[in-house]
A tleap script that builds the chain and sets N, CA, C and O, in Angstrom:
source leaprc.protein.ff14SB
mol = sequence {
  NMET ILE ASP GLN GLY LEU ASP ALA HIE ASP
  ILE ALA ALA GLU LEU THR SER TRP TRP LEU
  THR TRP ARG PRO ALA SER PRO ALA ALA TYR
  ILE THR ALA GLN LEU ARG ASN ARG MET THR
  ASP ALA PRO ASN GLU ASP LEU SER VAL ASP
  ALA HIE PRO HIE ALA ALA GLU PRO THR GLY
  ASN SER ALA TRP GLN ALA TRP LEU ARG GLN
  ARG ALA THR ALA THR GLU LEU ARG GLU PRO
  GLN ARG THR ASP ASP ASP ARG ARG HIE ALA
  ARG LEU TYR GLY TRP ASP ARG TRP ALA GLU
  ILE ALA ASP HIE TYR ALA THR GLY PRO ASP
  ASP ALA LEU ASP LEU TYR GLY THR ARG LEU
  CYS CYS TYR ALA VAL LYS ARG ALA SER GLU
  ASP ARG GLU GLY CARG
}
set mol.1.N position { 102.182 93.674 136.800 }
set mol.1.CA position { 101.746 92.667 135.728 }
set mol.1.C position { 102.777 92.564 134.941 }
set mol.1.O position { 103.248 91.429 134.861 }
set mol.2.N position { 103.376 93.547 134.216 }
set mol.2.CA position { 104.547 93.166 133.233 }
set mol.2.C position { 105.557 92.541 133.970 }
set mol.2.O position { 106.235 91.794 133.264 }
set mol.3.N position { 105.898 92.587 135.155 }
set mol.3.CA position { 107.073 92.072 135.807 }
set mol.3.C position { 106.521 90.439 136.004 }
set mol.3.O position { 107.297 89.508 136.220 }
set mol.4.N position { 105.195 90.306 135.897 }
set mol.4.CA position { 104.793 88.950 136.086 }
set mol.4.C position { 104.758 88.129 134.570 }
set mol.4.O position { 104.476 86.936 134.460 }
set mol.5.N position { 105.048 88.885 133.627 }
set mol.5.CA position { 105.095 88.275 132.468 }
set mol.5.C position { 104.159 88.521 131.407 }
set mol.5.O position { 104.334 88.150 130.246 }
set mol.6.N position { 103.160 89.158 131.830 }
set mol.6.CA position { 101.770 89.788 131.153 }
set mol.6.C position { 102.260 90.748 129.800 }
set mol.6.O position { 103.060 91.678 129.904 }
set mol.7.N position { 101.758 90.420 128.812 }
set mol.7.CA position { 101.959 91.287 128.023 }
set mol.7.C position { 100.524 92.599 127.754 }
set mol.7.O position { 99.546 92.534 128.499 }
set mol.8.N position { 100.588 93.589 126.752 }
set mol.8.CA position { 99.792 94.439 126.741 }
set mol.8.C position { 98.119 93.999 126.610 }
set mol.8.O position { 97.226 94.647 127.157 }
set mol.9.N position { 97.877 92.717 125.738 }
set mol.9.CA position { 96.534 91.966 125.817 }
set mol.9.C position { 96.259 91.513 127.222 }
set mol.9.O position { 95.213 91.795 127.807 }
set mol.10.N position { 97.190 90.832 127.725 }
set mol.10.CA position { 96.660 90.246 129.061 }
set mol.10.C position { 96.387 91.143 129.955 }
set mol.10.O position { 95.435 90.988 130.720 }
set mol.11.N position { 97.252 92.317 130.002 }
set mol.11.CA position { 96.945 93.462 130.979 }
set mol.11.C position { 95.435 93.917 130.763 }
set mol.11.O position { 94.592 93.953 131.660 }
set mol.12.N position { 95.245 94.230 129.546 }
set mol.12.CA position { 93.792 94.781 129.184 }
set mol.12.C position { 92.729 93.914 129.456 }
set mol.12.O position { 91.645 94.427 129.736 }
set mol.13.N position { 92.841 92.620 129.425 }
set mol.13.CA position { 91.935 91.403 129.857 }
set mol.13.C position { 91.795 91.472 131.239 }
set mol.13.O position { 90.645 91.533 131.672 }
set mol.14.N position { 92.952 91.475 132.210 }
set mol.14.CA position { 92.838 91.468 133.480 }
set mol.14.C position { 92.023 92.830 133.884 }
set mol.14.O position { 91.105 92.642 134.683 }
set mol.15.N position { 92.203 93.981 133.506 }
set mol.15.CA position { 91.725 95.373 133.750 }
set mol.15.C position { 90.089 95.046 133.338 }
set mol.15.O position { 89.184 95.264 134.143 }
set mol.16.N position { 89.885 94.580 132.187 }
set mol.16.CA position { 88.561 94.402 131.564 }
set mol.16.C position { 87.829 93.593 132.735 }
set mol.16.O position { 86.840 94.091 133.272 }
set mol.17.N position { 88.233 92.560 133.060 }
set mol.17.CA position { 87.595 91.494 134.098 }
set mol.17.C position { 87.260 91.929 135.229 }
set mol.17.O position { 86.468 91.228 135.859 }
set mol.18.N position { 87.721 93.150 135.825 }
set mol.18.CA position { 87.386 93.980 136.871 }
set mol.18.C position { 85.784 94.623 136.943 }
set mol.18.O position { 85.241 95.198 137.886 }
set mol.19.N position { 85.341 94.353 135.812 }
set mol.19.CA position { 83.955 94.663 135.480 }
set mol.19.C position { 83.292 95.884 136.151 }
set mol.19.O position { 82.193 95.733 136.683 }
set mol.20.N position { 84.021 97.317 136.154 }
set mol.20.CA position { 83.614 98.341 136.832 }
set mol.20.C position { 82.393 98.962 136.005 }
set mol.20.O position { 82.408 99.270 134.814 }
set mol.21.N position { 81.261 99.084 136.971 }
set mol.21.CA position { 80.231 99.969 136.621 }
set mol.21.C position { 80.100 101.322 136.555 }
set mol.21.O position { 79.166 101.956 136.064 }
set mol.22.N position { 81.437 101.872 137.262 }
set mol.22.CA position { 81.301 103.429 137.400 }
set mol.22.C position { 82.875 103.568 136.782 }
set mol.22.O position { 83.684 102.697 136.462 }
set mol.23.N position { 82.956 105.156 136.755 }
set mol.23.CA position { 84.319 105.450 136.073 }
set mol.23.C position { 85.207 106.201 137.163 }
set mol.23.O position { 84.990 107.407 137.280 }
set mol.24.N position { 86.179 105.628 137.970 }
set mol.24.CA position { 86.910 106.269 138.651 }
set mol.24.C position { 87.674 107.712 138.443 }
set mol.24.O position { 88.313 108.032 137.441 }
set mol.25.N position { 87.460 108.517 139.634 }
set mol.25.CA position { 87.958 109.972 139.095 }
set mol.25.C position { 89.554 110.004 138.531 }
set mol.25.O position { 90.047 110.807 137.739 }
set mol.26.N position { 90.182 108.871 139.202 }
set mol.26.CA position { 91.445 108.982 139.058 }
set mol.26.C position { 91.896 107.734 138.760 }
set mol.26.O position { 92.434 107.153 139.703 }
set mol.27.N position { 91.829 107.087 137.612 }
set mol.27.CA position { 91.955 105.716 136.964 }
set mol.27.C position { 93.319 105.065 137.591 }
set mol.27.O position { 93.376 104.022 138.242 }
set mol.28.N position { 94.564 106.057 137.187 }
set mol.28.CA position { 95.811 105.448 137.551 }
set mol.28.C position { 95.715 105.069 139.067 }
set mol.28.O position { 96.112 103.962 139.429 }
set mol.29.N position { 95.166 106.019 140.009 }
set mol.29.CA position { 95.340 105.580 141.377 }
set mol.29.C position { 94.362 104.560 141.582 }
set mol.29.O position { 94.731 103.707 142.390 }
set mol.30.N position { 93.289 104.400 141.122 }
set mol.30.CA position { 92.287 103.023 141.153 }
set mol.30.C position { 93.283 101.844 140.839 }
set mol.30.O position { 93.447 100.944 141.663 }
set mol.31.N position { 93.798 101.861 139.898 }
set mol.31.CA position { 94.601 100.566 139.330 }
set mol.31.C position { 95.506 100.474 140.287 }
set mol.31.O position { 95.626 99.315 140.683 }
set mol.32.N position { 96.138 101.181 140.775 }
set mol.32.CA position { 97.416 101.218 141.631 }
set mol.32.C position { 96.905 100.392 143.131 }
set mol.32.O position { 97.466 99.397 143.588 }
set mol.33.N position { 95.911 100.971 143.632 }
set mol.33.CA position { 95.033 100.643 144.681 }
set mol.33.C position { 94.810 99.048 144.430 }
set mol.33.O position { 95.399 98.230 145.137 }
set mol.34.N position { 94.068 98.712 143.549 }
set mol.34.CA position { 93.488 97.236 143.072 }
set mol.34.C position { 94.720 96.587 143.191 }
set mol.34.O position { 94.836 95.762 144.097 }
set mol.35.N position { 95.725 96.821 142.395 }
set mol.35.CA position { 96.860 95.804 142.041 }
set mol.35.C position { 97.692 95.707 143.441 }
set mol.35.O position { 98.259 94.638 143.667 }
set mol.36.N position { 97.786 96.655 144.296 }
set mol.36.CA position { 98.360 96.550 145.828 }
set mol.36.C position { 97.564 95.653 146.609 }
set mol.36.O position { 98.159 94.784 147.247 }
set mol.37.N position { 96.273 95.722 146.666 }
set mol.37.CA position { 95.375 94.893 147.560 }
set mol.37.C position { 95.293 93.584 146.759 }
set mol.37.O position { 94.950 92.570 147.368 }
set mol.38.N position { 95.544 93.522 145.605 }
set mol.38.CA position { 95.690 91.972 145.067 }
set mol.38.C position { 97.067 91.326 145.364 }
set mol.38.O position { 97.108 90.108 145.539 }
set mol.39.N position { 98.313 92.146 145.436 }
set mol.39.CA position { 99.276 91.788 145.831 }
set mol.39.C position { 99.455 91.193 147.327 }
set mol.39.O position { 100.097 90.168 147.556 }
set mol.40.N position { 98.761 92.023 148.381 }
set mol.40.CA position { 98.548 91.939 149.735 }
set mol.40.C position { 97.811 90.407 149.823 }
set mol.40.O position { 98.163 89.589 150.672 }
set mol.41.N position { 96.789 90.145 148.875 }
set mol.41.CA position { 95.930 89.104 149.185 }
set mol.41.C position { 96.752 87.690 148.562 }
set mol.41.O position { 96.701 86.622 149.173 }
set mol.42.N position { 97.431 87.838 147.395 }
set mol.42.CA position { 98.044 86.708 146.843 }
set mol.42.C position { 99.368 87.173 146.238 }
set mol.42.O position { 99.557 87.188 145.021 }
set mol.43.N position { 100.456 87.628 147.322 }
set mol.43.CA position { 101.757 88.085 146.751 }
set mol.43.C position { 102.555 87.265 145.583 }
set mol.43.O position { 103.122 87.753 144.605 }
set mol.44.N position { 102.471 86.214 145.861 }
set mol.44.CA position { 103.243 85.110 144.908 }
set mol.44.C position { 102.617 84.284 143.891 }
set mol.44.O position { 103.051 83.208 143.480 }
set mol.45.N position { 101.089 85.146 143.356 }
set mol.45.CA position { 100.491 84.482 142.371 }
set mol.45.C position { 101.048 84.742 141.254 }
set mol.45.O position { 101.658 85.789 141.036 }
set mol.46.N position { 100.886 83.756 140.381 }
set mol.46.CA position { 101.781 83.564 138.993 }
set mol.46.C position { 100.568 83.911 138.119 }
set mol.46.O position { 99.710 83.029 138.147 }
set mol.47.N position { 100.257 85.048 137.294 }
set mol.47.CA position { 99.270 85.364 136.407 }
set mol.47.C position { 99.680 84.736 134.910 }
set mol.47.O position { 98.797 84.696 134.053 }
set mol.48.N position { 100.761 84.342 134.661 }
set mol.48.CA position { 100.946 83.749 133.477 }
set mol.48.C position { 100.340 82.453 132.821 }
set mol.48.O position { 99.807 81.624 133.558 }
set mol.49.N position { 100.394 82.276 131.641 }
set mol.49.CA position { 99.519 81.372 131.174 }
set mol.49.C position { 99.910 79.922 131.600 }
set mol.49.O position { 98.995 79.108 131.721 }
set mol.50.N position { 101.017 79.590 131.802 }
set mol.50.CA position { 101.359 78.425 132.234 }
set mol.50.C position { 100.971 77.962 133.632 }
set mol.50.O position { 100.899 76.786 133.986 }
set mol.51.N position { 100.757 78.907 134.293 }
set mol.51.CA position { 100.140 78.829 136.046 }
set mol.51.C position { 98.807 78.318 135.966 }
set mol.51.O position { 98.430 77.545 136.847 }
set mol.52.N position { 98.016 78.652 134.999 }
set mol.52.CA position { 96.597 78.261 135.088 }
set mol.52.C position { 96.208 76.976 134.130 }
set mol.52.O position { 96.398 77.031 132.915 }
set mol.53.N position { 95.686 75.894 134.729 }
set mol.53.CA position { 95.512 75.061 133.740 }
set mol.53.C position { 94.532 75.072 132.500 }
set mol.53.O position { 94.711 74.460 131.447 }
set mol.54.N position { 93.314 75.996 132.868 }
set mol.54.CA position { 92.620 76.235 131.509 }
set mol.54.C position { 92.768 77.417 130.690 }
set mol.54.O position { 91.885 77.859 129.955 }
set mol.55.N position { 93.941 77.919 130.848 }
set mol.55.CA position { 94.634 79.110 129.909 }
set mol.55.C position { 94.946 78.266 128.817 }
set mol.55.O position { 95.106 77.045 128.808 }
set mol.56.N position { 95.032 79.370 127.586 }
set mol.56.CA position { 95.350 78.811 126.277 }
set mol.56.C position { 96.133 80.068 125.696 }
set mol.56.O position { 95.790 81.249 125.747 }
set mol.57.N position { 97.286 79.501 125.123 }
set mol.57.CA position { 97.903 80.824 124.349 }
set mol.57.C position { 97.123 80.643 122.807 }
set mol.57.O position { 96.889 79.576 122.239 }
set mol.58.N position { 96.783 82.115 122.299 }
set mol.58.CA position { 96.413 81.927 121.147 }
set mol.58.C position { 96.910 81.481 120.214 }
set mol.58.O position { 96.165 81.282 119.255 }
set mol.59.N position { 98.608 81.070 120.056 }
set mol.59.CA position { 99.441 80.414 119.129 }
set mol.59.C position { 99.324 79.166 119.280 }
set mol.59.O position { 99.888 78.478 118.430 }
set mol.60.N position { 98.613 78.499 120.326 }
set mol.60.CA position { 98.440 77.057 120.135 }
set mol.60.C position { 97.239 76.564 119.382 }
set mol.60.O position { 97.029 75.372 119.156 }
set mol.61.N position { 96.463 77.555 119.007 }
set mol.61.CA position { 95.513 77.025 118.141 }
set mol.61.C position { 95.597 76.906 116.698 }
set mol.61.O position { 95.865 77.939 116.085 }
set mol.62.N position { 95.432 75.924 116.097 }
set mol.62.CA position { 95.726 75.294 114.592 }
set mol.62.C position { 95.046 76.152 113.916 }
set mol.62.O position { 95.594 76.331 112.828 }
set mol.63.N position { 94.089 76.783 114.045 }
set mol.63.CA position { 93.303 77.742 112.904 }
set mol.63.C position { 94.154 78.895 112.964 }
set mol.63.O position { 94.614 79.480 111.984 }
set mol.64.N position { 94.321 79.166 114.070 }
set mol.64.CA position { 95.279 80.802 114.237 }
set mol.64.C position { 96.416 80.790 113.619 }
set mol.64.O position { 96.893 81.780 113.064 }
set mol.65.N position { 97.123 79.286 113.679 }
set mol.65.CA position { 98.437 79.017 112.953 }
set mol.65.C position { 98.280 79.288 111.730 }
set mol.65.O position { 98.990 80.058 111.083 }
set mol.66.N position { 97.086 78.508 111.221 }
set mol.66.CA position { 96.974 78.631 109.629 }
set mol.66.C position { 96.814 79.857 109.332 }
set mol.66.O position { 97.529 80.321 108.443 }
set mol.67.N position { 95.974 80.586 109.902 }
set mol.67.CA position { 95.757 81.973 109.418 }
set mol.67.C position { 96.963 82.843 109.334 }
set mol.67.O position { 97.161 83.574 108.364 }
set mol.68.N position { 97.769 82.763 110.356 }
set mol.68.CA position { 99.243 83.538 110.350 }
set mol.68.C position { 99.893 83.128 109.241 }
set mol.68.O position { 100.440 83.973 108.531 }
set mol.69.N position { 99.941 81.654 108.888 }
set mol.69.CA position { 100.952 81.259 107.958 }
set mol.69.C position { 100.407 81.665 106.548 }
set mol.69.O position { 101.211 81.811 105.627 }
set mol.70.N position { 99.003 81.862 106.341 }
set mol.70.CA position { 98.252 82.355 105.089 }
set mol.70.C position { 98.622 83.652 105.066 }
set mol.70.O position { 99.065 84.110 104.013 }
set mol.71.N position { 98.511 84.423 106.154 }
set mol.71.CA position { 98.862 85.980 106.141 }
set mol.71.C position { 100.444 86.204 105.870 }
set mol.71.O position { 100.769 87.054 105.041 }
set mol.72.N position { 101.328 85.537 106.481 }
set mol.72.CA position { 102.779 85.589 105.999 }
set mol.72.C position { 102.754 85.509 104.700 }
set mol.72.O position { 103.109 86.514 104.086 }
set mol.73.N position { 102.371 84.414 104.003 }
set mol.73.CA position { 102.600 84.308 102.684 }
set mol.73.C position { 102.114 85.314 101.795 }
set mol.73.O position { 102.712 85.543 100.744 }
set mol.74.N position { 100.998 85.985 102.148 }
set mol.74.CA position { 100.272 87.082 101.237 }
set mol.74.C position { 101.079 88.375 101.515 }
set mol.74.O position { 101.106 89.259 100.659 }
set mol.75.N position { 101.816 88.522 102.833 }
set mol.75.CA position { 102.482 89.612 102.963 }
set mol.75.C position { 103.991 89.611 102.057 }
set mol.75.O position { 104.593 90.620 101.690 }
set mol.76.N position { 104.362 88.297 101.841 }
set mol.76.CA position { 105.559 88.085 101.161 }
set mol.76.C position { 105.435 88.353 99.726 }
set mol.76.O position { 106.310 88.898 99.053 }
set mol.77.N position { 104.110 87.872 99.220 }
set mol.77.CA position { 103.928 88.162 97.871 }
set mol.77.C position { 103.610 89.718 97.497 }
set mol.77.O position { 103.705 90.157 96.351 }
set mol.78.N position { 103.286 90.352 98.436 }
set mol.78.CA position { 102.847 92.003 98.140 }
set mol.78.C position { 104.280 92.909 98.105 }
set mol.78.O position { 105.336 92.826 98.732 }
set mol.79.N position { 103.885 93.614 97.286 }
set mol.79.CA position { 104.993 94.738 96.766 }
set mol.79.C position { 105.352 95.310 98.098 }
set mol.79.O position { 104.699 95.229 99.138 }
set mol.80.N position { 106.596 95.952 97.878 }
set mol.80.CA position { 106.849 96.929 99.163 }
set mol.80.C position { 106.039 98.116 99.628 }
set mol.80.O position { 105.564 98.934 98.840 }
set mol.81.N position { 105.924 98.167 100.722 }
set mol.81.CA position { 105.307 99.364 101.017 }
set mol.81.C position { 105.983 100.618 100.357 }
set mol.81.O position { 107.203 100.728 100.228 }
set mol.82.N position { 104.954 101.664 99.904 }
set mol.82.CA position { 105.466 102.889 99.504 }
set mol.82.C position { 105.706 103.732 100.780 }
set mol.82.O position { 105.123 103.732 101.864 }
set mol.83.N position { 106.844 104.513 100.265 }
set mol.83.CA position { 107.413 105.358 101.270 }
set mol.83.C position { 107.157 106.817 101.099 }
set mol.83.O position { 107.185 107.167 99.920 }
set mol.84.N position { 106.883 107.885 102.082 }
set mol.84.CA position { 106.630 109.044 101.897 }
set mol.84.C position { 107.690 109.585 101.049 }
set mol.84.O position { 107.370 110.487 100.275 }
set mol.85.N position { 109.093 109.115 101.075 }
set mol.85.CA position { 109.952 109.713 99.805 }
set mol.85.C position { 109.588 109.203 98.367 }
set mol.85.O position { 109.800 109.865 97.351 }
set mol.86.N position { 109.069 108.066 98.386 }
set mol.86.CA position { 108.639 107.680 96.915 }
set mol.86.C position { 107.538 108.592 96.367 }
set mol.86.O position { 107.465 108.860 95.167 }
set mol.87.N position { 106.584 109.117 97.396 }
set mol.87.CA position { 105.511 109.852 97.129 }
set mol.87.C position { 105.952 111.421 96.637 }
set mol.87.O position { 105.609 112.062 95.644 }
set mol.88.N position { 106.665 111.686 97.521 }
set mol.88.CA position { 107.548 113.263 97.078 }
set mol.88.C position { 108.257 113.151 95.705 }
set mol.88.O position { 108.173 114.083 94.905 }
set mol.89.N position { 108.950 112.031 95.423 }
set mol.89.CA position { 109.612 112.093 94.235 }
set mol.89.C position { 108.869 112.166 93.164 }
set mol.89.O position { 109.106 112.885 92.193 }
set mol.90.N position { 107.771 111.291 93.319 }
set mol.90.CA position { 106.506 111.096 92.186 }
set mol.90.C position { 105.887 112.480 92.102 }
set mol.90.O position { 105.674 113.006 91.010 }
set mol.91.N position { 105.647 112.971 93.062 }
set mol.91.CA position { 104.914 114.478 92.902 }
set mol.91.C position { 105.640 115.566 92.559 }
set mol.91.O position { 105.096 116.609 92.198 }
set mol.92.N position { 107.193 115.391 92.658 }
set mol.92.CA position { 108.037 116.614 92.179 }
set mol.92.C position { 108.532 116.378 91.132 }
set mol.92.O position { 108.945 117.388 90.562 }
set mol.93.N position { 108.776 114.817 90.253 }
set mol.93.CA position { 108.912 114.871 89.120 }
set mol.93.C position { 107.883 114.218 88.218 }
set mol.93.O position { 108.237 113.512 87.274 }
set mol.94.N position { 106.631 114.447 88.499 }
set mol.94.CA position { 105.797 113.765 87.687 }
set mol.94.C position { 104.877 114.944 86.807 }
set mol.94.O position { 103.890 114.591 86.162 }
set mol.95.N position { 105.270 116.204 86.858 }
set mol.95.CA position { 104.662 117.096 86.143 }
set mol.95.C position { 104.606 117.083 84.630 }
set mol.95.O position { 103.675 117.508 83.946 }
set mol.96.N position { 105.790 116.510 84.181 }
set mol.96.CA position { 105.896 116.455 82.504 }
set mol.96.C position { 105.843 115.276 82.250 }
set mol.96.O position { 106.427 115.010 81.200 }
set mol.97.N position { 105.227 114.114 82.937 }
set mol.97.CA position { 104.773 112.997 82.744 }
set mol.97.C position { 103.344 112.725 82.845 }
set mol.97.O position { 103.019 111.683 83.415 }
set mol.98.N position { 102.423 113.507 82.376 }
set mol.98.CA position { 101.271 113.484 82.836 }
set mol.98.C position { 100.239 112.357 82.076 }
set mol.98.O position { 99.248 111.847 82.599 }
set mol.99.N position { 100.728 112.119 80.745 }
set mol.99.CA position { 100.222 111.212 80.078 }
set mol.99.C position { 100.299 109.714 80.902 }
set mol.99.O position { 99.311 108.981 80.928 }
set mol.100.N position { 101.506 109.366 81.531 }
set mol.100.CA position { 101.579 108.161 82.101 }
set mol.100.C position { 100.903 108.431 83.529 }
set mol.100.O position { 100.425 107.466 84.124 }
set mol.101.N position { 100.852 109.569 84.037 }
set mol.101.CA position { 100.141 109.497 85.302 }
set mol.101.C position { 98.569 109.176 85.190 }
set mol.101.O position { 97.901 108.596 86.046 }
set mol.102.N position { 97.994 109.815 83.603 }
set mol.102.CA position { 96.742 109.685 83.516 }
set mol.102.C position { 96.300 108.047 83.133 }
set mol.102.O position { 95.248 107.524 83.500 }
set mol.103.N position { 97.177 107.502 82.455 }
set mol.103.CA position { 96.994 106.072 82.368 }
set mol.103.C position { 97.101 105.361 83.692 }
set mol.103.O position { 96.306 104.459 83.958 }
set mol.104.N position { 97.993 105.704 84.490 }
set mol.104.CA position { 98.161 105.076 85.753 }
set mol.104.C position { 96.696 105.147 86.789 }
set mol.104.O position { 96.337 104.341 87.647 }
set mol.105.N position { 96.117 106.283 86.387 }
set mol.105.CA position { 94.821 106.856 87.154 }
set mol.105.C position { 94.002 106.016 86.484 }
set mol.105.O position { 93.366 105.292 87.250 }
set mol.106.N position { 93.812 105.868 85.487 }
set mol.106.CA position { 92.854 105.031 84.635 }
set mol.106.C position { 92.871 103.436 84.982 }
set mol.106.O position { 91.910 102.667 84.962 }
set mol.107.N position { 94.055 103.191 85.263 }
set mol.107.CA position { 94.091 101.551 85.606 }
set mol.107.C position { 93.852 101.507 87.050 }
set mol.107.O position { 92.986 100.725 87.443 }
set mol.108.N position { 94.470 102.210 87.883 }
set mol.108.CA position { 94.207 102.250 89.435 }
set mol.108.C position { 94.177 103.628 90.214 }
set mol.108.O position { 95.139 104.109 90.813 }
set mol.109.N position { 93.054 104.120 90.119 }
set mol.109.CA position { 92.865 105.372 90.657 }
set mol.109.C position { 93.334 105.592 92.232 }
set mol.109.O position { 94.013 106.539 92.629 }
set mol.110.N position { 92.797 104.454 93.078 }
set mol.110.CA position { 93.532 104.531 94.275 }
set mol.110.C position { 94.956 104.734 94.567 }
set mol.110.O position { 95.446 105.639 95.242 }
set mol.111.N position { 95.683 103.563 93.839 }
set mol.111.CA position { 97.104 103.778 93.785 }
set mol.111.C position { 97.704 105.106 93.242 }
set mol.111.O position { 98.591 105.680 93.874 }
set mol.112.N position { 97.318 105.493 92.309 }
set mol.112.CA position { 97.570 106.726 91.468 }
set mol.112.C position { 97.351 108.011 92.352 }
set mol.112.O position { 98.105 108.979 92.255 }
set mol.113.N position { 96.495 107.981 93.045 }
set mol.113.CA position { 95.984 109.252 94.055 }
set mol.113.C position { 96.872 109.155 95.308 }
set mol.113.O position { 97.156 110.189 95.912 }
set mol.114.N position { 97.294 108.033 95.700 }
set mol.114.CA position { 98.432 107.955 96.710 }
set mol.114.C position { 99.633 108.005 96.298 }
set mol.114.O position { 100.486 108.308 97.132 }
set mol.115.N position { 100.016 107.750 95.027 }
set mol.115.CA position { 101.497 108.196 94.720 }
set mol.115.C position { 101.584 109.428 94.336 }
set mol.115.O position { 102.494 110.113 94.803 }
set mol.116.N position { 100.672 109.983 93.414 }
set mol.116.CA position { 100.919 111.254 92.859 }
set mol.116.C position { 100.163 112.500 93.512 }
set mol.116.O position { 100.480 113.686 93.412 }
set mol.117.N position { 99.066 111.933 94.217 }
set mol.117.CA position { 98.197 113.227 94.838 }
set mol.117.C position { 96.934 113.575 94.049 }
set mol.117.O position { 96.909 113.369 92.836 }
set mol.118.N position { 95.998 114.039 94.624 }
set mol.118.CA position { 94.884 114.736 94.098 }
set mol.118.C position { 94.924 115.742 93.024 }
set mol.118.O position { 94.235 115.661 92.007 }
set mol.119.N position { 95.869 116.829 93.318 }
set mol.119.CA position { 96.331 117.964 92.618 }
set mol.119.C position { 96.881 117.459 91.032 }
set mol.119.O position { 96.324 117.734 89.969 }
set mol.120.N position { 97.847 116.829 91.175 }
set mol.120.CA position { 98.733 115.940 89.967 }
set mol.120.C position { 97.870 115.111 89.182 }
set mol.120.O position { 97.724 115.416 87.998 }
set mol.121.N position { 97.243 114.063 89.667 }
set mol.121.CA position { 95.987 113.089 89.170 }
set mol.121.C position { 95.061 114.259 88.419 }
set mol.121.O position { 94.927 114.113 87.204 }
set mol.122.N position { 94.565 115.136 88.894 }
set mol.122.CA position { 93.564 116.109 88.340 }
set mol.122.C position { 94.162 116.862 87.120 }
set mol.122.O position { 93.515 116.955 86.076 }
set mol.123.N position { 95.322 117.365 87.249 }
set mol.123.CA position { 95.680 117.924 85.938 }
set mol.123.C position { 96.161 116.896 85.051 }
set mol.123.O position { 95.998 117.232 83.878 }
set mol.124.N position { 96.760 115.626 85.205 }
set mol.124.CA position { 97.157 114.759 84.338 }
set mol.124.C position { 95.810 114.287 83.480 }
set mol.124.O position { 95.851 114.128 82.260 }
set mol.125.N position { 94.594 114.081 84.290 }
set mol.125.CA position { 93.446 113.681 83.582 }
set mol.125.C position { 92.944 115.010 82.826 }
set mol.125.O position { 92.319 114.887 81.772 }
set mol.126.N position { 93.144 115.937 83.219 }
set mol.126.CA position { 92.641 117.054 82.420 }
set mol.126.C position { 93.272 117.157 81.053 }
set mol.126.O position { 92.685 117.210 79.972 }
set mol.127.N position { 94.617 117.176 81.296 }
set mol.127.CA position { 95.439 117.186 80.065 }
set mol.127.C position { 95.248 116.098 78.913 }
set mol.127.O position { 95.430 116.232 77.703 }
set mol.128.N position { 94.868 115.089 79.568 }
set mol.128.CA position { 94.995 113.489 78.855 }
set mol.128.C position { 93.591 113.768 77.854 }
set mol.128.O position { 93.484 113.408 76.682 }
set mol.129.N position { 92.402 114.627 78.792 }
set mol.129.CA position { 91.057 114.595 77.948 }
set mol.129.C position { 91.178 115.822 77.037 }
set mol.129.O position { 90.480 115.755 76.026 }
set mol.130.N position { 91.977 117.017 77.194 }
set mol.130.CA position { 92.059 117.715 76.368 }
set mol.130.C position { 92.654 117.206 74.985 }
set mol.130.O position { 92.078 117.418 73.918 }
set mol.131.N position { 93.679 116.619 75.077 }
set mol.131.CA position { 94.559 115.826 73.901 }
set mol.131.C position { 93.795 115.054 73.167 }
set mol.131.O position { 93.994 114.898 71.962 }
set mol.132.N position { 92.758 114.443 73.877 }
set mol.132.CA position { 91.765 113.489 73.119 }
set mol.132.C position { 90.937 114.191 72.385 }
set mol.132.O position { 90.493 113.748 71.326 }
set mol.133.N position { 90.621 115.398 72.871 }
set mol.133.CA position { 89.429 116.391 72.194 }
set mol.133.C position { 90.069 116.916 71.074 }
set mol.133.O position { 89.382 117.501 70.236 }
set mol.134.N position { 91.318 116.799 70.914 }
set mol.134.CA position { 92.220 117.826 70.033 }
set mol.134.C position { 92.576 119.279 70.246 }
set mol.134.O position { 92.867 120.111 69.386 }
set mol.135.N position { 92.500 119.422 71.537 }
set mol.135.CA position { 92.834 120.962 71.596 }
set mol.135.C position { 94.276 121.178 71.849 }
set mol.135.O position { 94.725 122.321 71.928 }
savepdb mol mol.pdb
quit
């Protein structure tokens, strides 16, 4: 199927179209046998989208193209993804900046937890509340 130009989604669609009502004991052997039978029935059948008159590429759909453009624009505007090195550095060097971490947690708890971790955020919030109470 890959040699015929099908991608993972097309292969999954083909396998789903077999509508099995039972589970084969050896799925790989069953798929191999089915493909072998199909190849002997129609050895030169082209399963690509261009070969079938009613098939359509999802990329040919204008609504799909608009969604992809909108998603690409949103992705470009988004900040770069945080890496594990960023998290490791923040957790290692953030213990003496607990006020900054507590403020970060107050404005964006999910982001602060992602960057600093639960333990450091709890420590920072605790220290900030103690300072506000005058301890």
